C-alpha positions as CSV (number, residue, x, y, z in Angstrom):
1,X,79.9,-29.2,23.3
2,X,80.1,-31.1,19.9
3,X,78.5,-29.5,17.1
4,X,79.0,-30.1,13.4
5,X,81.4,-27.4,11.8
6,X,82.8,-27.0,8.5
7,X,86.8,-27.0,7.8
8,X,88.5,-25.8,4.7
9,X,89.0,-28.1,1.8
10,X,92.8,-28.3,2.4
11,X,92.2,-29.3,6.0
12,X,89.5,-31.8,5.0
13,X,91.6,-33.3,2.5
14,X,94.8,-33.7,5.0
15,X,92.3,-35.4,7.7
16,X,90.9,-37.7,4.9
17,X,94.2,-38.7,3.8
18,X,95.6,-39.0,7.2
19,X,92.5,-41.4,8.1
20,X,93.2,-43.3,5.1
21,X,96.9,-43.8,6.0
22,X,95.9,-44.9,9.6
23,X,93.2,-47.0,8.3
24,X,95.7,-48.9,6.1
25,X,98.3,-49.7,9.2
26,X,95.5,-50.6,11.6
27,X,92.3,-51.6,10.5
28,X,93.2,-55.3,10.4
29,X,94.6,-55.0,14.0
30,X,92.0,-52.5,15.3
31,X,88.9,-52.2,13.0
32,X,86.9,-48.9,13.4
33,X,83.9,-51.1,13.9
34,X,85.0,-52.7,16.9
35,X,86.1,-49.5,18.6
36,X,84.2,-47.7,21.2
37,X,83.6,-44.0,20.8
38,X,84.3,-42.8,24.3
39,X,82.6,-39.7,25.7
40,X,82.5,-37.9,29.0
41,X,78.9,-39.2,29.6
42,X,78.4,-41.2,32.6
43,X,79.5,-44.9,32.8
44,X,82.5,-44.6,30.5
45,X,84.8,-43.8,33.3
46,X,84.7,-45.2,37.1
47,X,86.7,-43.0,40.1
48,X,86.6,-43.2,43.5
49,X,85.8,-40.0,45.1
50,X,88.7,-40.6,47.6
51,X,91.4,-41.2,44.9
52,X,93.5,-38.0,44.0
53,X,97.1,-37.1,43.0
54,X,99.0,-39.7,41.0
55,X,96.7,-42.4,41.8
56,X,93.7,-40.6,40.4
57,X,95.9,-40.0,37.1
58,X,96.9,-43.9,37.1
59,X,93.6,-45.0,37.4
60,X,92.2,-42.5,34.5
61,X,95.1,-43.8,32.5
62,X,94.7,-47.4,32.8
63,X,91.0,-47.1,31.5
64,X,91.8,-45.0,28.7
65,X,94.5,-47.6,27.7
66,X,92.0,-50.5,27.9
67,X,89.6,-48.3,25.4
68,X,92.5,-48.0,23.2
69,X,93.3,-51.8,23.4
70,X,96.7,-51.2,24.9
71,X,95.9,-52.2,28.6
72,X,98.7,-54.8,28.7
73,X,101.4,-52.4,27.2
74,X,104.2,-51.5,29.7
75,X,104.2,-47.8,30.6
76,X,105.5,-45.7,33.4
77,X,103.5,-42.5,34.3
78,X,105.3,-39.5,35.4
79,X,104.0,-36.4,36.8
80,X,105.1,-32.8,35.8
81,X,104.8,-29.6,37.7
82,X,102.9,-26.7,36.2
83,X,104.3,-23.8,34.5
84,X,104.6,-20.6,36.6
85,X,102.2,-17.9,35.1
86,X,103.5,-14.7,33.7
87,X,102.3,-11.4,35.5
88,X,101.4,-8.3,33.2
89,X,101.3,-5.8,36.1
90,X,100.0,-6.2,39.9
91,X,96.4,-6.4,39.2
92,X,95.8,-8.3,35.6
93,X,97.6,-11.4,34.6
94,X,97.3,-13.0,31.3
95,X,98.3,-16.6,31.3
96,X,98.9,-18.2,27.8
97,X,100.0,-21.7,28.3
98,X,101.4,-23.5,25.4
99,X,103.4,-26.0,27.4
100,X,103.0,-29.5,26.3
101,X,100.2,-31.4,28.7
102,X,101.9,-34.5,28.0
103,X,105.1,-36.2,26.5
104,X,105.7,-39.7,25.3
105,X,109.3,-40.9,25.3
106,X,111.3,-44.1,24.8
107,X,114.4,-44.8,26.8
108,X,117.3,-46.5,25.5
109,X,116.0,-49.8,26.9
110,X,112.8,-49.4,25.0
111,X,111.1,-48.6,28.4
112,X,108.0,-46.2,27.6
113,X,107.5,-43.1,29.9
114,X,104.2,-40.7,29.6
115,X,104.5,-37.7,31.2
116,X,101.4,-35.5,32.2
117,X,100.8,-32.0,33.9
118,X,99.9,-32.1,37.5
119,X,97.5,-29.4,37.1
120,X,95.3,-31.8,35.1
121,X,94.7,-34.1,37.8
122,X,91.7,-32.5,39.1
123,X,90.4,-32.0,35.3
124,X,89.9,-35.6,34.2
125,X,88.6,-34.7,30.9
126,X,91.4,-32.8,29.8
127,X,93.6,-35.6,31.4
128,X,92.0,-38.2,29.4
129,X,92.4,-36.3,26.5
130,X,96.3,-36.0,27.1
131,X,96.4,-39.7,27.7
132,X,94.7,-40.4,24.3
133,X,97.2,-38.6,22.4
134,X,100.3,-40.0,24.1
135,X,99.0,-43.4,23.8
136,X,98.4,-42.6,20.0
137,X,102.1,-41.9,20.0
138,X,102.8,-45.2,21.5
139,X,100.5,-47.0,18.9
140,X,102.2,-45.1,16.0
141,X,105.7,-45.7,17.1
142,X,107.7,-47.8,14.5
143,X,104.7,-47.9,12.5
144,X,104.6,-47.1,8.7
145,X,102.4,-43.9,9.4
146,X,105.1,-42.6,11.8
147,X,107.9,-43.5,9.5
148,X,106.1,-41.9,6.3
149,X,105.0,-38.9,7.7
150,X,106.5,-35.4,7.7
151,X,107.9,-34.2,10.8
152,X,105.8,-31.0,10.7
153,X,102.6,-33.1,10.6
154,X,103.3,-36.1,12.8
155,X,101.7,-34.3,15.7
156,X,98.7,-33.7,13.8
157,X,98.4,-37.5,12.7
158,X,98.7,-38.2,16.3
159,X,95.6,-36.3,17.1
160,X,94.0,-38.1,14.3
161,X,95.3,-41.5,15.7
162,X,93.7,-40.7,19.1
163,X,90.6,-40.0,17.4
164,X,90.9,-43.2,15.5
165,X,91.3,-44.7,18.8
166,X,87.6,-43.4,20.1
167,X,88.6,-40.2,21.6
168,X,87.7,-37.4,19.2
169,X,84.9,-35.9,21.6
170,X,87.6,-35.5,24.5
171,X,90.3,-33.9,22.4
172,X,87.7,-31.6,20.7
173,X,86.2,-30.4,24.2
174,X,89.9,-30.0,25.5
175,X,91.3,-28.1,22.2
176,X,90.8,-24.8,23.5
177,X,90.3,-23.0,27.2
178,X,89.6,-19.5,28.3
179,X,88.7,-18.6,31.6
180,X,88.7,-15.5,33.9
181,X,90.3,-16.2,37.4
182,X,90.7,-14.3,40.7
183,X,93.4,-14.6,43.3
184,X,94.5,-12.6,46.4
185,X,95.6,-9.3,45.0
186,X,95.2,-10.0,41.3
187,X,92.8,-11.0,38.7
188,X,92.9,-11.7,35.1
189,X,92.4,-14.5,32.3
190,X,93.6,-17.8,31.5
191,X,93.9,-19.0,27.9
192,X,95.5,-22.4,26.7
193,X,95.6,-24.5,23.8
194,X,95.9,-28.5,24.2
195,X,96.8,-30.8,21.3
196,X,97.7,-29.9,17.8
197,X,94.5,-29.9,15.5
198,X,92.0,-27.4,16.1
199,X,88.8,-28.0,17.6
200,X,87.1,-27.6,14.5
201,X,89.4,-30.0,12.8
202,X,88.7,-32.7,15.6
203,X,84.8,-32.2,15.1
204,X,85.3,-33.1,11.6
205,X,87.7,-35.9,12.0
206,X,85.2,-37.3,14.5
207,X,82.5,-37.1,12.3
208,X,84.5,-38.9,9.9
209,X,85.3,-41.7,12.4
210,X,81.5,-42.0,13.0
211,X,80.8,-42.0,9.3
212,X,83.4,-45.0,8.9
213,X,82.1,-46.4,12.0
214,X,78.7,-46.4,10.6
215,X,77.1,-45.1,13.8
216,X,77.4,-43.1,17.1
217,X,76.7,-39.6,15.3
218,X,74.0,-38.9,18.0
219,X,76.6,-40.1,20.8
220,X,79.1,-37.8,19.6
221,X,76.6,-34.8,19.2
222,X,75.8,-35.3,23.0
223,X,79.4,-35.3,24.2
C-alpha cells in the first residue's frame, strides 16, 4: 500500500514549509523522536470481536487519542448516518461521496465534539484515519499554525499535523477508495475521497516524517 512516489516541486515545498511550521509549534511539547509511527500492522490496535457500533468507535478513538498524546483531553464522540447514494438509472449506480467523514467542533462553553460517519465503524482503518485528522484539528486549535494559516490551506495543514502525530500511513491508505458493488436489482461503482491531501502527497509527507524521525522507513513501506 505504501510506496514512495514523487510529488511536484510546489507540493513538496508546501509540505516542507508546513512541517517547519508544525515543528516550530509542537516539537518541544511532542518531539518527532518520541512519536510512534502507527500502522495497520497487528499489535497497534486491540479490538474485541463482540464490540460493535458506537462502542467500537469509542475504543478506536481512545487508542488513537493515546497515540496522539491527548488521551486525557475531553471530547464527545457523535455518530452521523451515511448519505444516500444517487441513482443513475435502475441498473447502474455511481456513488461519489465527498461528504466529510468527520467533523471537529467547539461549542460556546468550550466543549469539543468529534462527529464520525456510521458507515466507517466496520472499516477500522478508515475510521482511524478520520479520527487522526479530527484530533489534529483539536491539537491545532488556537495554535500559531492555525492562526497564521490561510483558510484555504488549513485543512491541508491539518492532514500534515495528523502525519506529524504518526498517522501518515493510515491517511495515505484511506485517501481514495474505488470499488464495485452489487445489490438487489442494481449494481455499480462507488468512489470516494477522504481527507484533503492526495495519497501521493501523504506518502511524501510520511516519508518526510520518517526522515525527520531518523527511522521507520521500512515500517512505513510495509503499511
